[in-house]
C-alpha positions as CSV (number, residue, x, y, z in Angstrom):
1,M,83.2,146.5,81.8
2,E,86.5,146.4,79.9
3,K,87.7,149.3,77.9
4,S,89.4,148.5,74.7
5,I,92.5,150.5,73.7
6,K,92.8,151.2,70.0
7,K,96.3,150.8,68.8
8,R,97.7,154.1,67.5
9,L,101.2,153.2,66.4
10,L,101.5,150.6,63.7
11,T,104.4,148.5,62.6
12,V,105.6,148.6,59.0
13,E,103.8,145.4,58.3
14,E,100.5,146.7,59.8
15,A,100.8,150.0,58.0
16,A,101.5,148.1,54.7
17,T,98.4,146.0,55.3
18,Y,96.3,149.1,56.1
19,L,97.4,150.9,52.9
20,G,97.4,147.8,50.7
21,L,101.1,147.9,50.0
22,A,104.0,145.5,50.4
23,P,106.0,146.0,53.5
24,Q,109.2,146.1,51.4
25,T,107.8,149.1,49.5
26,I,107.5,151.0,52.8
27,Y,111.0,149.9,54.0
28,N,112.5,151.0,50.6
29,R,110.8,154.4,50.7
30,T,111.7,155.1,54.4
31,H,115.4,154.5,53.8
32,K,117.5,157.7,54.2
33,K,118.8,157.5,50.6
34,S,115.4,156.9,49.0
35,K,114.8,159.0,45.9
36,N,111.1,158.8,46.3
37,P,110.5,159.0,50.1
38,F,107.3,157.8,51.7
39,P,104.9,160.7,52.3
40,V,104.3,159.8,56.0
41,R,107.3,160.1,58.2
42,P,107.7,157.1,60.5
43,L,108.5,157.5,64.2
44,R,111.7,155.8,65.2
45,I,111.6,154.0,68.5
46,G,115.1,152.7,68.9
47,R,115.6,150.8,65.6
48,A,111.9,150.1,65.2
49,L,109.8,152.1,62.7
50,R,106.2,153.0,63.7
51,F,103.5,154.8,61.8
52,D,100.8,157.0,63.5
53,I,97.5,155.7,62.2
54,R,96.1,159.2,62.3
55,Q,98.8,160.4,59.8
56,L,98.1,157.4,57.6
57,E,94.4,158.2,57.7
58,Q,95.1,161.8,56.7
59,F,97.3,160.7,53.9
60,V,94.6,158.4,52.5
61,K,92.0,161.2,52.9
62,N,94.3,163.6,51.0
63,L,94.7,161.0,48.2
64,S,90.9,160.7,47.8
65,Q,90.5,164.5,47.7
66,S,93.1,165.1,45.1
67,G,91.8,162.5,42.6
């Protein structure tokens, strides 16, 4: 029996797909000089950005509760 490991850290492209956004939107809003920063802080692993799916889920949950 194989155990499947669920991916926890998502790339920008995967996070964008999960949220229904364009990857460029996330890149723009995670830039240091962004005037409208992305509400979920990415993890930086070297030069790569990764998003914790649990934080993204919480962000979506908070959006649905506030509306």
